Each structure stands twice: as C-alpha cells, then as structure tokens.
A tleap script that builds the chain and sets N, CA, C and O, in Angstrom:
source leaprc.protein.ff14SB
mol = sequence {
  NMET SER THR SER SER HIE ARG THR LEU ARG
  LEU LEU ARG LEU LEU VAL PRO VAL ILE LEU
  ILE ALA ALA CYS ASP LYS LYS ASP ALA THR
  THR PRO GLY SER SER VAL VAL ALA ALA PRO
  ALA SER ILE LEU PRO PRO PHE PRO GLN GLU
  ILE ALA SER VAL LYS ALA GLU LEU THR LEU
  PRO GLY VAL TRP ARG TYR ALA TYR ARG MET
  VAL ASP ARG PRO ASP THR MET TYR GLY ALA
  HIE ARG ALA ILE GLU PHE LEU CTYR
}
set mol.1.N position { 59.050 80.646 79.262 }
set mol.1.CA position { 59.821 80.315 80.457 }
set mol.1.C position { 59.126 80.548 81.773 }
set mol.1.O position { 58.389 81.525 81.903 }
set mol.2.N position { 59.327 79.689 82.758 }
set mol.2.CA position { 58.611 79.700 83.944 }
set mol.2.C position { 59.386 80.720 84.860 }
set mol.2.O position { 60.518 81.120 84.588 }
set mol.3.N position { 58.697 81.088 85.929 }
set mol.3.CA position { 59.258 82.079 86.870 }
set mol.3.C position { 60.456 81.473 87.531 }
set mol.3.O position { 61.412 82.206 87.784 }
set mol.4.N position { 60.491 80.197 87.834 }
set mol.4.CA position { 61.638 79.505 88.512 }
set mol.4.C position { 62.817 79.636 87.653 }
set mol.4.O position { 63.880 79.844 88.239 }
set mol.5.N position { 62.835 79.549 86.306 }
set mol.5.CA position { 63.993 79.585 85.442 }
set mol.5.C position { 64.366 81.095 85.342 }
set mol.5.O position { 65.531 81.375 85.060 }
set mol.6.N position { 63.488 82.053 85.548 }
set mol.6.CA position { 63.882 83.460 85.531 }
set mol.6.C position { 64.660 83.792 86.748 }
set mol.6.O position { 65.649 84.523 86.696 }
set mol.7.N position { 64.192 83.225 87.914 }
set mol.7.CA position { 64.960 83.370 89.157 }
set mol.7.C position { 66.296 82.785 89.079 }
set mol.7.O position { 67.288 83.369 89.515 }
set mol.8.N position { 66.330 81.574 88.498 }
set mol.8.CA position { 67.790 80.929 88.396 }
set mol.8.C position { 68.669 81.742 87.451 }
set mol.8.O position { 69.860 81.870 87.735 }
set mol.9.N position { 68.209 82.261 86.429 }
set mol.9.CA position { 69.008 83.070 85.501 }
set mol.9.C position { 69.431 84.426 86.254 }
set mol.9.O position { 70.557 84.897 86.090 }
set mol.10.N position { 68.563 84.976 87.011 }
set mol.10.CA position { 68.891 86.252 87.805 }
set mol.10.C position { 69.983 85.953 88.799 }
set mol.10.O position { 70.912 86.729 89.025 }
set mol.11.N position { 69.814 84.761 89.391 }
set mol.11.CA position { 70.780 84.463 90.481 }
set mol.11.C position { 72.131 84.108 89.949 }
set mol.11.O position { 73.141 84.423 90.578 }
set mol.12.N position { 72.187 83.454 88.795 }
set mol.12.CA position { 73.470 83.219 88.072 }
set mol.12.C position { 74.039 84.555 87.662 }
set mol.12.O position { 75.247 84.734 87.816 }
set mol.13.N position { 73.254 85.544 87.136 }
set mol.13.CA position { 73.857 86.768 86.738 }
set mol.13.C position { 74.475 87.498 87.941 }
set mol.13.O position { 75.467 88.212 87.796 }
set mol.14.N position { 73.901 87.320 89.081 }
set mol.14.CA position { 74.483 87.987 90.269 }
set mol.14.C position { 75.720 87.256 90.800 }
set mol.14.O position { 76.707 87.894 91.165 }
set mol.15.N position { 75.670 85.932 90.844 }
set mol.15.CA position { 76.756 85.080 91.534 }
set mol.15.C position { 78.043 84.942 90.596 }
set mol.15.O position { 79.159 84.899 91.112 }
set mol.16.N position { 77.868 84.870 89.156 }
set mol.16.CA position { 79.031 84.666 88.404 }
set mol.16.C position { 80.058 85.789 88.627 }
set mol.16.O position { 81.221 85.478 88.886 }
set mol.17.N position { 79.695 87.054 88.543 }
set mol.17.CA position { 80.796 88.039 88.823 }
set mol.17.C position { 81.468 88.104 90.236 }
set mol.17.O position { 82.636 88.426 90.453 }
set mol.18.N position { 80.543 87.750 91.140 }
set mol.18.CA position { 81.075 87.695 92.521 }
set mol.18.C position { 82.064 86.544 92.676 }
set mol.18.O position { 83.130 86.663 93.281 }
set mol.19.N position { 81.616 85.340 92.049 }
set mol.19.CA position { 82.609 84.238 92.178 }
set mol.19.C position { 84.002 84.518 91.442 }
set mol.19.O position { 85.077 84.196 91.946 }
set mol.20.N position { 83.882 85.139 90.220 }
set mol.20.CA position { 85.097 85.490 89.464 }
set mol.20.C position { 85.976 86.462 90.177 }
set mol.20.O position { 87.201 86.339 90.156 }
set mol.21.N position { 85.349 87.454 90.826 }
set mol.21.CA position { 86.167 88.398 91.576 }
set mol.21.C position { 86.826 87.790 92.850 }
set mol.21.O position { 87.969 88.087 93.197 }
set mol.22.N position { 86.029 86.921 93.519 }
set mol.22.CA position { 86.539 86.240 94.692 }
set mol.22.C position { 87.697 85.283 94.262 }
set mol.22.O position { 88.659 85.152 95.019 }
set mol.23.N position { 87.645 84.654 93.151 }
set mol.23.CA position { 88.672 83.712 92.614 }
set mol.23.C position { 89.920 84.418 92.364 }
set mol.23.O position { 91.007 83.925 92.667 }
set mol.24.N position { 89.783 85.633 91.785 }
set mol.24.CA position { 90.973 86.468 91.407 }
set mol.24.C position { 91.711 87.183 92.413 }
set mol.24.O position { 92.890 87.498 92.248 }
set mol.25.N position { 90.981 87.478 93.565 }
set mol.25.CA position { 91.576 88.309 94.655 }
set mol.25.C position { 92.228 87.431 95.712 }
set mol.25.O position { 91.728 87.304 96.830 }
set mol.26.N position { 93.350 86.829 95.341 }
set mol.26.CA position { 94.013 86.039 96.332 }
set mol.26.C position { 95.278 86.759 96.831 }
set mol.26.O position { 96.056 87.255 96.017 }
set mol.27.N position { 95.491 86.823 98.138 }
set mol.27.CA position { 96.619 87.625 98.632 }
set mol.27.C position { 97.869 86.828 98.609 }
set mol.27.O position { 98.942 87.433 98.626 }
set mol.28.N position { 97.840 85.451 98.568 }
set mol.28.CA position { 99.023 84.671 98.587 }
set mol.28.C position { 99.492 84.326 97.279 }
set mol.28.O position { 100.434 83.539 97.186 }
set mol.29.N position { 98.933 84.833 96.209 }
set mol.29.CA position { 99.339 84.429 94.831 }
set mol.29.C position { 100.707 85.097 94.581 }
set mol.29.O position { 100.966 86.239 94.960 }
set mol.30.N position { 101.558 84.299 93.916 }
set mol.30.CA position { 102.931 84.815 93.778 }
set mol.30.C position { 102.973 85.410 92.332 }
set mol.30.O position { 102.304 84.932 91.416 }
set mol.31.N position { 103.763 86.432 92.196 }
set mol.31.CA position { 103.839 87.009 90.826 }
set mol.31.C position { 105.220 86.587 90.220 }
set mol.31.O position { 106.157 86.295 90.963 }
set mol.32.N position { 105.323 86.562 88.904 }
set mol.32.CA position { 106.519 86.046 88.300 }
set mol.32.C position { 107.673 87.134 88.749 }
set mol.32.O position { 107.439 88.342 88.785 }
set mol.33.N position { 108.806 86.619 89.049 }
set mol.33.CA position { 109.938 87.454 89.406 }
set mol.33.C position { 109.812 88.115 90.766 }
set mol.33.O position { 110.474 89.119 91.026 }
set mol.34.N position { 108.987 87.578 91.625 }
set mol.34.CA position { 108.837 88.191 93.048 }
set mol.34.C position { 110.043 87.890 93.855 }
set mol.34.O position { 110.295 88.572 94.848 }
set mol.35.N position { 110.829 86.871 93.473 }
set mol.35.CA position { 112.016 86.443 94.237 }
set mol.35.C position { 113.233 87.343 93.909 }
set mol.35.O position { 114.217 87.314 94.648 }
set mol.36.N position { 113.188 88.114 92.856 }
set mol.36.CA position { 114.195 89.033 92.493 }
set mol.36.C position { 114.190 90.294 93.290 }
set mol.36.O position { 113.180 90.998 93.274 }
set mol.37.N position { 115.229 90.632 93.979 }
set mol.37.CA position { 115.221 91.863 94.858 }
set mol.37.C position { 116.413 92.807 94.346 }
set mol.37.O position { 117.559 92.392 94.174 }
set mol.38.N position { 116.042 93.993 94.146 }
set mol.38.CA position { 116.932 95.033 93.586 }
set mol.38.C position { 117.627 95.627 94.818 }
set mol.38.O position { 117.065 95.627 95.913 }
set mol.39.N position { 118.796 96.107 94.638 }
set mol.39.CA position { 119.517 96.766 95.760 }
set mol.39.C position { 118.845 98.231 95.802 }
set mol.39.O position { 118.653 98.937 94.812 }
set mol.40.N position { 118.519 98.558 97.158 }
set mol.40.CA position { 118.099 99.920 97.388 }
set mol.40.C position { 118.947 100.916 97.025 }
set mol.40.O position { 120.148 100.647 97.020 }
set mol.41.N position { 118.534 102.178 96.673 }
set mol.41.CA position { 119.359 103.232 96.295 }
set mol.41.C position { 120.341 103.641 97.474 }
set mol.41.O position { 121.444 104.119 97.209 }
set mol.42.N position { 119.944 103.458 98.702 }
set mol.42.CA position { 120.721 104.013 99.770 }
set mol.42.C position { 122.007 103.206 99.964 }
set mol.42.O position { 122.939 103.651 100.633 }
set mol.43.N position { 122.042 101.954 99.337 }
set mol.43.CA position { 123.258 101.131 99.428 }
set mol.43.C position { 124.457 101.754 98.550 }
set mol.43.O position { 125.633 101.749 98.915 }
set mol.44.N position { 124.001 102.274 97.379 }
set mol.44.CA position { 124.939 102.860 96.436 }
set mol.44.C position { 125.344 104.176 96.787 }
set mol.44.O position { 124.541 105.109 96.809 }
set mol.45.N position { 126.667 104.309 97.090 }
set mol.45.CA position { 127.019 105.716 97.524 }
set mol.45.C position { 126.993 106.749 96.497 }
set mol.45.O position { 127.271 106.462 95.332 }
set mol.46.N position { 126.649 108.039 96.881 }
set mol.46.CA position { 126.605 109.097 95.814 }
set mol.46.C position { 128.030 109.377 95.321 }
set mol.46.O position { 128.982 109.114 96.055 }
set mol.47.N position { 128.212 109.919 94.062 }
set mol.47.CA position { 129.511 110.102 93.655 }
set mol.47.C position { 129.637 111.553 93.096 }
set mol.47.O position { 128.702 112.089 92.500 }
set mol.48.N position { 130.733 112.109 93.296 }
set mol.48.CA position { 130.977 113.516 92.747 }
set mol.48.C position { 131.311 113.545 91.317 }
set mol.48.O position { 132.091 112.711 90.859 }
set mol.49.N position { 130.775 114.445 90.583 }
set mol.49.CA position { 131.011 114.664 89.208 }
set mol.49.C position { 131.539 116.119 89.045 }
set mol.49.O position { 130.900 117.066 89.504 }
set mol.50.N position { 132.735 116.284 88.374 }
set mol.50.CA position { 133.328 117.659 88.244 }
set mol.50.C position { 132.927 118.284 86.901 }
set mol.50.O position { 133.001 117.611 85.873 }
set mol.51.N position { 132.544 119.432 86.888 }
set mol.51.CA position { 132.235 120.250 85.719 }
set mol.51.C position { 133.360 121.309 85.550 }
set mol.51.O position { 133.385 122.371 86.173 }
set mol.52.N position { 134.300 120.904 84.630 }
set mol.52.CA position { 135.498 121.681 84.530 }
set mol.52.C position { 135.209 123.078 83.976 }
set mol.52.O position { 135.891 124.010 84.400 }
set mol.53.N position { 134.225 123.310 83.036 }
set mol.53.CA position { 134.068 124.598 82.384 }
set mol.53.C position { 133.627 125.583 83.430 }
set mol.53.O position { 134.002 126.747 83.287 }
set mol.54.N position { 132.910 125.281 84.421 }
set mol.54.CA position { 132.453 126.239 85.357 }
set mol.54.C position { 132.994 126.031 86.812 }
set mol.54.O position { 132.519 126.588 87.802 }
set mol.55.N position { 134.066 125.145 86.816 }
set mol.55.CA position { 134.860 124.988 88.016 }
set mol.55.C position { 133.980 124.690 89.258 }
set mol.55.O position { 134.081 125.319 90.312 }
set mol.56.N position { 133.093 123.657 89.036 }
set mol.56.CA position { 132.174 123.320 90.080 }
set mol.56.C position { 132.150 121.627 90.152 }
set mol.56.O position { 132.600 120.879 89.284 }
set mol.57.N position { 131.588 121.281 91.255 }
set mol.57.CA position { 131.461 119.821 91.451 }
set mol.57.C position { 129.970 119.611 91.857 }
set mol.57.O position { 129.336 120.354 92.606 }
set mol.58.N position { 129.493 118.442 91.223 }
set mol.58.CA position { 128.082 118.118 91.442 }
set mol.58.C position { 127.979 116.725 92.104 }
set mol.58.O position { 128.650 115.828 91.595 }
set mol.59.N position { 127.293 116.471 93.071 }
set mol.59.CA position { 127.145 115.164 93.641 }
set mol.59.C position { 125.850 114.564 93.134 }
set mol.59.O position { 124.770 115.138 93.272 }
set mol.60.N position { 126.001 113.356 92.527 }
set mol.60.CA position { 124.892 112.679 91.855 }
set mol.60.C position { 124.512 111.392 92.667 }
set mol.60.O position { 125.313 110.858 93.435 }
set mol.61.N position { 123.326 110.960 92.466 }
set mol.61.CA position { 122.955 109.788 93.287 }
set mol.61.C position { 123.711 108.577 92.800 }
set mol.61.O position { 124.109 108.566 91.635 }
set mol.62.N position { 123.941 107.550 93.610 }
set mol.62.CA position { 124.606 106.409 93.377 }
set mol.62.C position { 124.092 105.643 92.155 }
set mol.62.O position { 124.873 105.134 91.351 }
set mol.63.N position { 122.778 105.573 92.033 }
set mol.63.CA position { 122.178 104.798 90.996 }
set mol.63.C position { 122.340 105.417 89.603 }
set mol.63.O position { 122.037 104.762 88.606 }
set mol.64.N position { 122.821 106.693 89.516 }
set mol.64.CA position { 123.055 107.236 88.165 }
set mol.64.C position { 124.448 106.946 87.775 }
set mol.64.O position { 124.781 107.292 86.642 }
set mol.65.N position { 125.299 106.377 88.520 }
set mol.65.CA position { 126.644 106.261 88.240 }
set mol.65.C position { 126.920 105.732 86.754 }
set mol.65.O position { 127.622 106.413 86.006 }
set mol.66.N position { 126.410 104.611 86.358 }
set mol.66.CA position { 126.730 104.009 85.110 }
set mol.66.C position { 125.553 104.136 84.092 }
set mol.66.O position { 125.670 103.594 82.993 }
set mol.67.N position { 124.429 104.830 84.411 }
set mol.67.CA position { 123.435 104.895 83.500 }
set mol.67.C position { 123.357 106.356 82.734 }
set mol.67.O position { 122.963 106.526 81.580 }
set mol.68.N position { 123.781 107.273 83.562 }
set mol.68.CA position { 123.748 108.672 83.053 }
set mol.68.C position { 125.155 109.270 82.730 }
set mol.68.O position { 126.127 108.925 83.401 }
set mol.69.N position { 125.262 110.124 81.750 }
set mol.69.CA position { 126.529 110.883 81.599 }
set mol.69.C position { 126.119 112.352 81.346 }
set mol.69.O position { 125.010 112.658 80.908 }
set mol.70.N position { 127.050 113.202 81.638 }
set mol.70.CA position { 126.858 114.602 81.575 }
set mol.70.C position { 127.483 115.112 80.332 }
set mol.70.O position { 128.576 114.679 79.969 }
set mol.71.N position { 126.828 116.028 79.654 }
set mol.71.CA position { 127.450 116.733 78.441 }
set mol.71.C position { 127.528 118.149 78.723 }
set mol.71.O position { 126.495 118.785 78.933 }
set mol.72.N position { 128.683 118.704 78.747 }
set mol.72.CA position { 128.763 120.088 79.009 }
set mol.72.C position { 129.030 120.828 77.675 }
set mol.72.O position { 129.941 120.449 76.939 }
set mol.73.N position { 128.286 121.820 77.377 }
set mol.73.CA position { 128.410 122.485 76.033 }
set mol.73.C position { 127.974 123.934 76.144 }
set mol.73.O position { 127.158 124.251 77.010 }
set mol.74.N position { 128.498 124.860 75.276 }
set mol.74.CA position { 128.026 126.183 75.284 }
set mol.74.C position { 126.661 126.298 74.815 }
set mol.74.O position { 126.275 125.527 73.937 }
set mol.75.N position { 125.828 127.242 75.341 }
set mol.75.CA position { 124.539 127.461 75.014 }
set mol.75.C position { 124.170 128.949 75.178 }
set mol.75.O position { 124.466 129.538 76.218 }
set mol.76.N position { 123.544 129.550 74.190 }
set mol.76.CA position { 123.175 130.911 74.159 }
set mol.76.C position { 121.651 131.080 74.136 }
set mol.76.O position { 121.195 132.215 73.993 }
set mol.77.N position { 120.885 130.094 74.258 }
set mol.77.CA position { 119.437 130.189 74.308 }
set mol.77.C position { 119.021 130.777 75.545 }
set mol.77.O position { 119.472 130.349 76.607 }
set mol.78.N position { 118.157 131.768 75.499 }
set mol.78.CA position { 117.508 132.521 76.704 }
set mol.78.C position { 118.531 133.066 77.550 }
set mol.78.O position { 118.326 133.150 78.761 }
set mol.79.N position { 119.646 133.459 77.021 }
set mol.79.CA position { 120.632 134.230 77.694 }
set mol.79.C position { 121.534 133.488 78.564 }
set mol.79.O position { 122.237 134.040 79.410 }
set mol.80.N position { 121.508 132.077 78.324 }
set mol.80.CA position { 122.423 131.150 79.128 }
set mol.80.C position { 123.816 131.284 78.461 }
set mol.80.O position { 123.987 131.783 77.349 }
set mol.81.N position { 124.769 130.799 79.238 }
set mol.81.CA position { 126.129 130.687 78.794 }
set mol.81.C position { 126.606 129.179 78.589 }
set mol.81.O position { 127.286 128.844 77.618 }
set mol.82.N position { 126.204 128.322 79.559 }
set mol.82.CA position { 126.497 126.975 79.471 }
set mol.82.C position { 125.248 126.131 79.599 }
set mol.82.O position { 124.246 126.522 80.198 }
set mol.83.N position { 125.363 124.923 78.991 }
set mol.83.CA position { 124.302 123.875 79.225 }
set mol.83.C position { 124.836 122.639 79.705 }
set mol.83.O position { 125.836 122.207 79.133 }
set mol.84.N position { 124.348 122.000 80.651 }
set mol.84.CA position { 124.841 120.732 81.061 }
set mol.84.C position { 123.683 119.736 80.918 }
set mol.84.O position { 122.683 119.828 81.630 }
set mol.85.N position { 123.824 118.830 80.032 }
set mol.85.CA position { 122.714 117.828 79.773 }
set mol.85.C position { 123.026 116.531 80.476 }
set mol.85.O position { 124.164 116.072 80.580 }
set mol.86.N position { 121.905 115.963 80.961 }
set mol.86.CA position { 122.092 114.542 81.544 }
set mol.86.C position { 121.567 113.575 80.506 }
set mol.86.O position { 120.370 113.605 80.221 }
set mol.87.N position { 122.326 112.784 79.967 }
set mol.87.CA position { 121.881 111.846 78.940 }
set mol.87.C position { 121.798 110.418 79.535 }
set mol.87.O position { 122.701 110.053 80.288 }
set mol.88.N position { 120.799 109.612 79.250 }
set mol.88.CA position { 120.640 108.353 79.692 }
set mol.88.C position { 121.179 107.359 78.744 }
set mol.88.O position { 121.110 106.158 79.004 }
savepdb mol mol.pdb
quit
C-alpha cells in the first residue's frame, strides 16, 4: 500500500467516530413519550393515616395514597412491641 492510502485510512479512523458522535448528539431530538406529563407530588395533598393500636396519627405523602398500605402487627424482635409495615 502506498503512503497516501495509509493516510486516507488513518483519516477515516479518526473521522468516523467523530461523525457518529456528532450525529447522535442532537439537542432537539424528541424521545418517545415526552408529551406525557405526570402530576407533581406537590399537587396531591398529604393524607393522615391513623394507627389505632398505638393511638397515633401519621401523615403520609399524597403520592402514597393508593399505592401503599400499612400493616400494623405485634413484633417482639429486638425488644420491639409493634411493627408497622408499609407494603406496596
């Protein structure tokens, strides 16, 4: 091979990654589902949850309202008396 073909190959090896990176890095590219907007957590009001066994009330974030539930049960592990589990 001649020196000009070596230079051409070297130049191609340098330019191909640069061209590929430049083609992929577009700021105005839209992503699928970008038009879907979720409600911010601040819109959903917090809600009180009563724990009858310990006669207490706990205020949980509004986004937890329908996703989580509390399970109150006796627990003697590590010297505890009650356990309150948050289940999703």
